[in-house]
Structures are given as structure tokens and as C-alpha cells.
C-alpha positions as CSV (number, residue, x, y, z in Angstrom):
1,M,-122.8,79.3,-77.6
2,P,-125.9,81.0,-78.9
3,D,-126.6,80.6,-82.6
4,Q,-126.4,84.4,-83.2
5,D,-122.9,84.6,-81.6
6,Q,-121.8,81.6,-83.7
7,A,-123.2,83.2,-86.8
8,E,-121.3,86.4,-86.1
9,L,-118.1,84.4,-85.6
10,R,-118.6,82.6,-88.8
11,L,-119.1,85.9,-90.6
12,S,-115.9,87.2,-89.1
13,V,-114.0,84.1,-90.3
14,A,-115.4,84.5,-93.8
15,R,-114.3,88.2,-93.9
16,L,-110.8,87.3,-92.6
17,R,-110.4,84.5,-95.1
18,Q,-111.2,86.9,-97.9
19,E,-108.7,89.4,-96.5
20,H,-106.1,86.6,-96.2
21,E,-106.7,85.7,-99.9
22,D,-106.5,89.4,-100.9
23,Y,-103.1,89.6,-99.2
24,D,-102.0,86.5,-101.0
25,V,-102.9,87.9,-104.3
26,A,-101.2,91.2,-103.5
27,I,-98.0,89.5,-102.3
28,N,-97.8,87.4,-105.5
29,A,-98.3,90.6,-107.6
30,M,-95.5,92.3,-105.6
31,I,-93.2,89.4,-106.1
32,Q,-93.8,89.4,-109.9
33,T,-93.2,93.1,-110.2
34,G,-90.0,92.9,-108.2
35,C,-91.2,95.0,-105.3
36,D,-89.0,95.7,-102.3
37,A,-88.3,92.6,-100.3
38,L,-89.0,94.4,-97.0
39,R,-92.5,95.5,-98.1
40,I,-93.2,91.9,-99.2
41,Q,-92.0,90.6,-95.8
42,R,-94.3,93.1,-94.0
43,M,-97.3,91.9,-96.1
44,K,-96.5,88.3,-95.3
45,K,-96.4,89.1,-91.6
46,K,-99.8,90.8,-91.8
47,K,-101.1,87.8,-93.7
48,L,-99.8,85.5,-90.9
49,V,-101.5,87.7,-88.2
50,I,-104.8,87.3,-90.1
51,K,-104.3,83.5,-90.2
52,D,-103.8,83.5,-86.5
53,K,-107.0,85.4,-85.9
54,I,-108.9,82.9,-88.1
55,T,-107.5,80.0,-86.1
56,K,-108.5,81.7,-82.8
57,I,-112.0,82.3,-83.9
58,E,-112.4,78.8,-85.4
59,D,-111.3,77.4,-82.0
60,Q,-114.2,79.4,-80.4
61,I,-116.7,78.0,-82.9
62,I,-115.5,74.4,-82.6
63,P,-114.7,73.6,-79.0
64,D,-112.0,70.9,-78.2
65,I,-113.5,67.5,-77.6
66,I,-111.9,65.6,-74.7
67,A,-111.5,62.0,-75.7
């Protein structure tokens, strides 16, 4: 994989990690304020989707090594 492509993927991962952390903070704030459980559940689902995206991109950056 060319260095430029790998750098772009790493930048995407960094952005997604920040977004994942932002969702975590927002979810915790919603829980503390007693927000609607359905809204909290939706936020958690979005957070999980972001985590899945991070995993897929990291798999592209670090290929599997066959032992």
C-alpha cells in the first residue's frame, strides 16, 4: 500500500476515534441528565458503527500475517 494511502487511512482512523470519543462523552452526559433511554440506545448504536469502521480501516492498514 502506498504511503500516501496509508497516511489517509491513518487520518481517517484518527478522526473516527475522536468522533467515537465524542459520542462516549455525549452518551455519559445523556445518562447523567436522565435523557430518554431510546435516544441513548440510538447514540450507542451509532458509536458501535463508528467502532466497526475503525476496525475495518485498521485491518486495511495492518494486513493479516499468515503464520
